[in-house]
Every structure is written in C-alpha cells, then in structure tokens.
C-alpha positions, -999 to +999 in steps of 0.1 A: -169+036-247-150+020-276-124-007-271-097+018-280-109+043-255-112+017-228-076+005-234-064+041-232-082+046-200-067+014-185-032+025-195-037+060-179-052+047-147-027+019-145+001+045-147-016+065-119-018+033-097+018+023-104+034+055-091+025+046-055+043+013-053+072+026-073+076+056-049+074+034-019+095+004-030+119+015-057+145+029-033+145+000-009+177-016-022+195+017-016+186+021+021+219+009+034+237+031+008+217+061+019+226+055+056+263+054+047+263+083+023+244+107+047+263+094+078+232+084+096+216+053+112+194+027+096+166+037+119+168+073+106+167+060+070+136+039+077+119+071+089+120+083+053+097+054+045+075+064+074+073+099+059+060+085+026+034+064+042+023+092+065+019+115+034-002+088+017-024+085+048-030+122+054-033+129+016-061+104+011-082+120+039-077+154+023-078+146-014-107+122-014-133+148-003-115+175-023-119+156-056-156+151-048-160+188-045-138+203-073-134+175-098-107+149-105-082+166-128-071+195-107-062+176-075-045+149-097-023+173-117-014+193-086-005+161-066+017+147-093+034+181-098+042+181-060+056+146-064+079+157-092+092+187-073+099+166-042+117+139-063+140+165-079+148+180-045+156+145-031+184+143-057+202+172-041+191+167-005+221+172+019+207+155+050+185+126+060+161+151+076+156+168+043+150+135+026+124+126+052+105+158+047+106+154+009+094+118+011+064+131+031+056+155+002+061+126-023+035+106-003+010+135-005+014+137-042+011+099-046-021+100-026-037+122-053-029+097-080-043+068-060-075+085-049-083+099-083-077+066-101-102+049-079-127+077-081-125+078-120-134+041-122-163+048-098-174+077-120-175+058-153-184+022-145-206+001-123-216-036-120-197-061-141-179-034-161-165-019-129-153-053-117-135-060-150-117-027-151-109-027-114-094-062-116-070-050-143-059-021-121-055-044-090-031-065-111-010-034-118-010-028-080+003-063-075+030-062-103+044-028-095+058-037-060+075-067-076+092-046-103+100-016-082+129-030-061+143-048-092+142-015-111+159+002-082+186-025-081+192-020-118+196+017-115+221+012-087+243-007-110+252+025-129+241+052-104+239+059-067+208+062-047+200+097-060+195+082-094+164+065-081+148+098-074+158+111-109+139+082-123+109+089-101+109+126-112+110+115-149+081+091-144+062+119-127+067+142-157+055+115-181+025+109-159+015+145-159+016+146-197-004+113-199-030+125-175-033+160-190-039+147-225-054+113-219-077+117-189-108+139-192-127+153-163-151+125-152-171+143-125-194+169-139-202+200-119-238+189-112-225+157-095-200+174-072-206+173-035-212+205-016-212+211+021-175+219+029-155+207+058-184+204+082-203+179+060-171+158+055-164+158+092-199+145+100-195+117+075-162+107+092-179+109+126-206+085+115-181+060+103-161+062+135-191+054+156-195+021+138-176-004+160-175-031+135-163-008+107-136+006+129-125-029+139-123-041+103-103-010+094-079-016+122-075-053+112-066-041+077-042-015+090-024-040+113-021-066+086-006-038+064+018-029+093+031-065+091+038-060+054+055-027+059+077-041+086+089-066+060+093-037+035+113-016+059+135-043+073+141-067+045+168-047+027+190-045+058+183-081+069+188-097+035+218-076+025+237-071+057+229-103+077+225-128+049+249-112+024+226-108-007+237-081-031+213-055-044+202-076-074+197-107-053+176-087-029+154-075-057+147-111-067+140-122-031+117-093-025+099-099-058+094-136-048+075-125-017+053-101-037+045-130-061+032-150-031+011-120-021-005-117-055-011-154-058-030-154-026-052-125-037-061-145-068-067-177-048-091-157-027-115-153-056-117-191-060-121-196-022-150-172-021-170-196-043-170-220-014-164-200+018-177-167+033-152-138+035-156-140+073-142-175+074-114-168+050-104-137+070-103-156+103-083-185+088-059-162+071-051-143+103-047-175+123-023-189+097-004-156+094+000-153+131+014-188+134+038-183+105+049-150+121+057-167+154+077-194+134+095-165+117+105-151+151+118-185+162+140-191+131+153-155+130+163-158+167+179-192+165+192-192+129+176-226+123+175-233+085+192-200+076+179-178+049+157-205+034+136-208+067+132-170+069+120-168+033+096-197+037+081-182+068+078-148+052+062-164+022+034-179+043+029-146+062+026-127+029+002-152+015-020-150+046-019-112+042-029-116+006-060-134+018-068-111+046-064-077+029-091-081+002-117-095+026-114-071+056-118-039+035-147-055+015-165-064+047-159-029+060-170-010+029-202-029+023-215-015+056-214+021+043-223+021+006-239+056+010-204+070+018-182+047-001-157+074-012-152+088+023-151+053+038-124+043+013-104+074+021-105+065+058-096+029+052-066+039+030-055+065+056-055+039+084-038+013+062-008+036+055-010+054+088-006+022+109+019+010+083+039+041+088+044+032+125+059-002+116+089+010+097+106+030+125+096+003+150+118-022+132+147+003+134+141+011+170+143-026+179+177-030+163+169-035+126+181-072+126+162-103+116+146-107+150+134-071+150+118-074+116+102-108+125+089-095+158+071-066+142+057-088+114+044-113+139+031-086+162+011-070+134-006-103+125-012-112+161-027-078+169-049-080+138-062-114+150-068-100+184-088-070+171-109-093+149-118-115+178-123-089+205-137-059+185-152-072+153-165-105+166-168-124+132-198-144+142-219-112+145-210-100+110-238-101+085-234-120+053-223-101+023-223-113-013-191-130-023-192-111-056-187-079-037-155-092-022-144-106-055-143-071-070-118-060-044-098-093-044-091-090-081 
C-alpha cells in the first residue's frame, strides 16, 4: 500500500471512528435546553443518552458477526444511512420519548461504523503495521470527545438544540460519500465466516464460560459506567449548580478528556516497567479513592468547583490507565475469536454505561448524585477485579500486546 493510499485509509477510518463520540457527546451542552423545550425532566433527557449507548451495545453484538458473514461495506453503509435518518427525525421530534427512540437508532448506526473500522484494520494489517495504524485511530477516539461538546456549544450560539442533530445528519451524509468512494471491500468472499446464528451463539457461550474473561469485561464496563456517569451528569452539575455557560462547560469537559488521553499515553511508558495487571490494580485503587473524595467535596462543597474538577481529573486519569489494560488482558485470552470477543467487550462497555446515565438522574441529578455513581462504578470495578478476576492468577501477557490497545 502506497503512502497516499495509507493516508486516505487513515482519513476514512478516522471519520468512521469519530462519528461515535460526536453522536454521544455533541449534544451534551444542550441537555438542560432539551429538558426545558420539551417540558420534561432532566432524568428523562438523560435516558436519551442511555438509548444511544444501548443501541451501540446491541448493534455491536449484531453487526460484528454480520460483517464477518457478508463483508464490511454493506453493513457500514446501511448503518450510517440509519444514523442519518434518525438524526433528521430528531430535528422534528415533538416529544422526549420520540427523541429517545431515535437516539437508540442513532446508536445502532454508529455501532456499524465502529465495528467496521476496527474490522478493516484487522483485515489489512498485522504486527507493527497494525499497531501504527491503530494508534492513529485511537488518537482520533481520544480527540473527538474533546471536540464534540465544544462543537455543540458553538452550534448553540446560533441555533437551538435541534441544530446539533442537523450537523450530525450532515456529517453522516459526508461519511456515506467518503465510505462509498474511499473504502473498498476488505473481506473477500473466501474469507467470510459461515455457520449462521448457531455458530455465533456457540462462540459467545464459550466466552461467557471463561470466568476471568467475563470478570475483565465487567471491570471494563464498570469503569466505563463511571465515565458515562460523568458524561450524563456533568452538563447539569457544571451549568446549573456552578453557573458555567455552554462554552465554559465545553472547555471544562474537554479538560477532563485531555486528562483521560494523557493517561492512556502514559500507560504505554508504564508498560515498559510494570505488568498490565499491576497497572490495572493500581489504577482502580487510585480511581476509587479519588471517587470517594469526589463524593465528599460534592456533598460538603469544600473547595467549590476547583475541588470537584481536580477529583474528577484523577478519576478520569485512573480510568485512562484501566481501560486499555483490562480489555487487552481479556482479548489475549481468546485470540481465536478476537472479533466476537471484541464485540462482546464493546457491548458490555456501552451496556453497563447505559445504566449509569439514568441512575444519575434517578438520584437527583446533582453533584452528589453524579459523584456517587462515578465512585460506585470505580469501587465496583475494583471489587470485581479482586473477587472474580483475582489478578495474581492472571497469566503474563506481552506488554506490546497492551501497547497496541493503549495507543
């Protein structure tokens, strides 16, 4: 593959990767406005985020095996088309229930882009080439959540919340064109997997019988739940309790994402000296402690917004260390079914995360509610790691294997 072709592939796959974080995060600054405009509660608005995450979870379980059976392009184009239709309908949605259903459909469409992008890299590259290309795509995954709320805040300066969904629809149209003309089919018919639903179900059953794998997947999902509790509650806490405007919220949210990205890059250096097991344990201990401090400062008001942001920064940094290592340890146990294992891992990540968003609203949607769910996710992840995974019994894996994921 020539340098020009490789650059074009990176741009296409980067666009596919970016649509997920943009769809999840771009409308976050508008959540209070949606609640007011549709005459509903903040908890009901947060359920629309749950719908997106649920769509991502279910979609990965379905689209992963489907793309192995029929090829990459057809599921991708169909999924992005579904995302476009759902985005357009969100613009005219009359009720919060309608928005929630359409956000579920958006999640299903986004799942196609996420699964296919990863599968295409696996089709075309291995070894060092895979690591280099995947590292570039992971950087896009880190930058997109930073930009998304800021872009959403910018749109809200001249439009209402419906303008965010217009922008998502336009991006989807551009993405369909880019994928249709710039992404060839990478899975030839001879390499497609046969066997249908039964064979897929048997692979999933094998994975679910592996206690250590299941434990590591749950650790990943619970750490992700802590992140999504922050995603779901931060716009209400920062704007309504601490008085930030939409643009200031975008900057505060982006600062947290910077901490998350910095930790994932630090992880690569730490792996030169420490095993992924040790890093994972340390990250969850530190993240749990910081989560408990977050609960204390949110409940007492000690230190104001600065203390809340500092505690959140440490939690996000700990998650940035835990999230690359737990999936890498899990996936190295089932290299013969890496695609299906990845789909299950992604489904649990977003499925457990989907439960965190409405829980924040159910607890009152204030600073203490967000802090409690963030801390609870990290504490539960640490508990599962100790009680189910039992780190001392994990076999050693090559640090380079984790480095690929961590980039």
